[in-house]
Each structure stands twice: as structure tokens, then as C-alpha cells.
N, C-alpha and C positions, 0 to 999 in steps of 0.2 A: 405691299410695303408695310413697315412697322407703323408709319403714320396712320395709315388706313385702319390698322388693327386697333390702335389706341382710340381713334375717332369713334369706332363702333363698339368698343369695349363697354360693357354695362348696358347695352341695348337689348331689348327683347323683340323677338320676331314671333308673331302668331300666325300659324298656318292651319287652315281647315282641311281635313282629309278623311278619306274612307279608311276604316280600321285596317283592312288588308288589301293589298300589300303596302298601300301608301303611307299609313302611319308608321309601319314597321321600317320602311325605307327612310322616312324622315328621322326616325330615331337614330339611324346611323349618321345621317347628315348633322344631327344634333351634336354628335361627338366632334365632328369636323369643325363646326361653328364654335363650340365651347373653347377650342384652342385659340380662337380669336376674341374670346371674351363675350361672345354673343349667345344669349340664352334663347333657344328655340322652344316655343311652346306649341305642342300639337293638339289641336282641338278636333276630336273625332265626331263624324256624322255618319249615320247609316243610310242616308238618302242622297239623292242627286240634286236637290233643290237648295236646301239650306246653305251648303258651302258657298254657293255663288251669291246668295243674298247677303251673307255676313261679310263677304269680300267687297261687294258693292257698297255696303253701308260703312265700311271702314272698321268694323269690329275686329277683323283679322287683316293681316298684311297680304296674304296670298292664299290660294287653295291648290290642292293637288289631288285630283280624283278623276278627271274627265279627259276626253279627246277633243280635238278642234271642231269636228262637225257638230258635236253636242254643244260646245261652247257657243258656236255661231248661231245655232237654232235657239239656244236659251236667250242670248242677247236680243234676238229678233222678237221672240215671244214675250219677253219680260221688260224690254226697254233698258236693260243693264248695259254697262260699258266696260266689259272685261276683256282682257287681251292675254295671249299666250306669251310667256317670256322664255319658252324653251321646252322641248320634248325630253322626257326622262326615260321612260320605258314603254314597252309595247306588250299589251296583254291580249293574247289570242282568244277569240271566242271558240267554244267547242260545242259539238252536238253530243249530249250525254244520253246514255241508255236509261230509260225508265222501265216500262213493262216490256219493251222490245230492245234487242241489242244487235240487230242486223240491218245494216244500211243497204245491203245488196238486194234484200227482199222486203221492201217496205209494205206492210199490210194495207189492204184497202181500208179506208176509213181511219187511218192512224191519227192520233192526236199529238200535237207538239206545242209545248209552252215556249213563248218567246218574250223578251222584255218589251214593255209597251211604250217606252219613251221614243220619240220620233226617230232619232238617228240610229239608236241601238236596235230598234225593230227592223229597220231597213237592212242593217248590217246582218242581223240574224237571218232574215228572209233570203238575202243574197247567198249566204252560206248554205241554206237549205236547198236553194235552187241549184247551186253547183253540185249538190249531192243527190239530185234526181227526185226531189219531193214534189216539185211543181214548176211552172214557168211563170215568171213575172212579166208585166208589160215592159217593152223595150226601154221606155223613157221613165220608168219608176224612180230610178236614182236614189239619192241619199235620204229621201223622205218617204220611201215606200212603206205601205201598210198592207195588211192582209187583203184589203180591197183591190190591191194592184196585182193580185194573182190572176193571170190570164188563162192559163191552162192547168186544170187540176184533175188529171185522169184517175188519180188514186183516191179522190175524195178526202183529201187530208183536211183535218180541222186544226186551225191555228188558234191557240188560246193566248190572248195578250194579257200578260201578268206584270205587275210592278217588278222591276228588275231584281230587287232584293228578295222577293218572294219566290222567284222561279225555282230555286233549289227545293223549297218546301213543297212544291206541287209535283216534283219529279216522279214520285212513286205512283201518282195517279195518271200520268201521261205516258205515251209510248216513248217519246223523246222530249228533250228540252235543250234549248240553246241558252247557255249561261255565261254571263260576264265572268271573267277569270277571278276577279276579286271576290265575288259572291260564291264562286265555286270553292275557292280556297277556304273561305269562311265556313263553308258547309262541310269541310273535311274531304273535299274532292281534289284529286291531283289532275290539273288540266292536261298534262302530258300523258299520264297513265290511264286515267279514267274516262277520257272522252273517246268517242268512236272516231271522230275526225276533228281536226283543229285547223284554224285559219293559217294561211301563209302570212308572212309579214307584209302588212299593208300600211304604209307610212301615214295615211290619213288618220289612222286610229291610234297613233302613239299617245300615251298619257302625258299631259302637259302640266306645267306650273303656270297658274293664271293669277293675274293681279288686276286691280282697277286701272283703267287707262289713265296715264299720267304718272303712274308709280313705277313704270318699267325700268327707269334708269336710276332709281334710288339706290344708294350704296348697300342698304340692307338687302334689297331684292337681288342685287348683283352677287352679294356674298352667299345668299341662299342658292342661287343658280349654280355658282361655282362649287358649292358643297355637294349638290345633287349630281354634278357632273364629275365628281372626284373619283379617283381609282377605288377608294374605300367603298363607296356606294356601288360602283360597277361590279366589284368583286362580290359584294354581299348579294346583289340581285342574281348574279350568275350562280352562286352557290346555293342560295335558299330556294329560288324558284325555277 
């Protein structure tokens, strides 16, 4: 309604985000919000820790970079109180070729880089397991690490690397499992360049997160609506 528009006109929304694709997507939402007189300020971070800390401290109103399993484990480990206010897009993990490009004939002693943060490592290992690299313990779940590999007939070595750095070590490894935002950043196309890509698993949709208690603020509701707009949906479909 026009009343809502005038109420929020002149306000600023600050959102912490990863540069790609999150900040790019937010810049489309920025246009939608500008029509309501709301100024969206995107604060870019290249890591997965700071965006949550500045949201908890109130320096920013929200963040957009993570999925729910990561958020839950972050809250648990850091005593933060962050909640999801909606899923926006889904970024499939891919297995990318380094020195090897054949998943049908994985060499004995192959090396694979995976992201080292709790939930993303488990997600990478699950994708590798599905593609015949090794077998994980049945109960490994969403917090699996390389210590949960139960059967490793190919003597595969898993290198745990900070998520943002995985593309940088790709040339030294046989394969790497890369988060799509970092793959895109490194000039890789997740659809064309990966050897295999995840199917759509809703647990890993990327969400908009806020500090608990701010879920129903008008500003946050306006931001959620902008991210769910047709304009943003069309942009995501076209660009990625």
C-alpha cells in the first residue's frame, strides 16, 4: 500500500553478502526497493564468518550468502541468534577437473580439494561418495569430515581447504568440489565446467538471514518481497 511505501521511504537497509552471485542479485533487488524509496546498501565480504557477526552485532540488517545447515551450525558454535527469513536461490556444488577429468576412471591415490567448513565439507563428501570416490560411514550426516570415510579402496586423499581458496588449488589437485559462488568468481561456469553437479537439494538453498527478533520488521519484509520479485527471478535465470 502507499502508506507502507511512505513509511519506509528514506530508510536504508544494509545487507552483508558474498560478491557473487549474492551481491549481484541484491543489486537487482536494490532497483525494486528504490521504487519504494528504500536505499539498499550492499556490504561485500569474501568469507563466511564476518557476514554473520555483523548481522548479530546489528551493523547490518541482514545477510545473504549461506544455507540453513551452515547457519544452524554457526549459531551453535558461536552463540549467535540468527534466523532465516526465506530461501532465495539454490547453488549446486560441482566436482571440477584439475589434473584429471574422468570420473569413470578415478586414478588410485587421486587428490581432491573440498571446502573445510563443517556443513560444506559434508556436502562435498556426499557428492564425492555418490560419484564413486569412497564410502562414508552410514551415520556421518550433515557434519561429516574426511575422518568419516569408511571405505577408501582408491586411496583417495581429501584436502580440506578454506572454501574461498578451493579454486586456487584446483590446478594442483586431481579434482575439487567448489561452492558455486566461488566457482563463478574464479571464472568457472558451474553448468559447463563441472564434471558433475548436484541435483536440487532444498536443505542447501541460499537464504536471507537476520538477527532473531527482526524477522517481522517492515524493512526486512520489503527486502524479502524484493528478492522474491519476478525481476530478481528473471535475472537469476538469465545470468546463472
